C-alpha positions, 0 to 999 in steps of 0.5 A: 500499499502506498502511504499518503503524500505529504511533504514538509512545507514552510510556514504560510507567512513565507508564501508569495503566490497564491492561486484561488480556482473559483470565485464563488462563495468560497473563493471569495471568503479565501481571497478576503481573509488572505488579503486581510491576514496575508497582505503581501502575497500576490493572488491570482483568481481564476474563474470563467465568469466574466463578472466576477468582481475583486479587490483591486490588486487581485490578478483575475483570469476569466479561463476554465480553472482545471485547463488553466491550472494544467497549462500554467502550474510549473514545478517551481516559481509559479504558485506556492499555494493553490486554493481549490474552490470549484465544484470539482476534485481539483487534484483528480481533474488536473491529473486527468489532464496532465496524464491524458497524453501518456496514460489511458485513464477510466473511472473505477466504480467504488464498491459498497463495502468500500463506501461502508468503511468511511466516515459519512459517505456521500456518492457523487456517481459511481466513482467519486465519493465525498467523505467527512467526520462531521454530520453537521455543517462546520462554521466556515471560520474554523481553525482545524485544531489538532486536538478538539473539534471546534463545532463539538468541543470533543476530541477529534476523530483521526486525521482524515488524510491518515486514515484513507492513507493507511486503508487496506482494501485490495485492489485498491491503493490510496493516494492521498493529498493533504489540504493544509490549513492556511487560515480559519476556513481557508485550506490549500494544496502545495504544488509539489505535492501534486507533482509528487503524485504525478511522479508515482503513476509509473509505477502504478499503471493499471492499478485501482487507485483512490485518488483523495484529497483531505484535511483532518475532516473532510475529503473527496475520493476518486477512483481512477486507473491509469494505463500506460500508452504504448507508442502508437497511442501517444503518437495518435 
């Protein structure tokens, strides 16, 4: 089993460039809080809608978020953190675009007995699943404390990124990206974790993967299979 992919990152105070994908409710919330608490950070907001309103000093890109991310995100120097605020699983969709030329990619249905062992599962089709330790609506300013739930005041359950990362459910292999708490109610992905995940795919060709993004309490899981294309396929 491949463990959760997590790396050691610098303090949020050292971040210089942040990309926000999606300018809806949570994208705007992230934008306002970053501007207030991290005023020196350069922010790029990506949203395909032309009428998105933002404060002065924010770079706005009117394009599809996933397509733009796949085209512009580099291993170094482009963004220090990406805030996913789109109604899709950003990491899974980015992998599909980045791997499309090299891999045959197919969705893998998640079996009911796998779904049953995950907390408060909510299906979105056969191959995507939302999971959460909460059976209530969390406050949008949760600071994600390590030990105690902000809402209930009770001890937290096991970190969801750890829970999924240690799943032993053949033939599935979990690959987990952690969403790190940047500010209360604002979580983000470090690009190096996304590239590390992409770099792991060659050794997992043909395997049933649980591509997961999760913070301590909430997550989204996609069942995906990446099969290496032959030379004829890649020349098409």
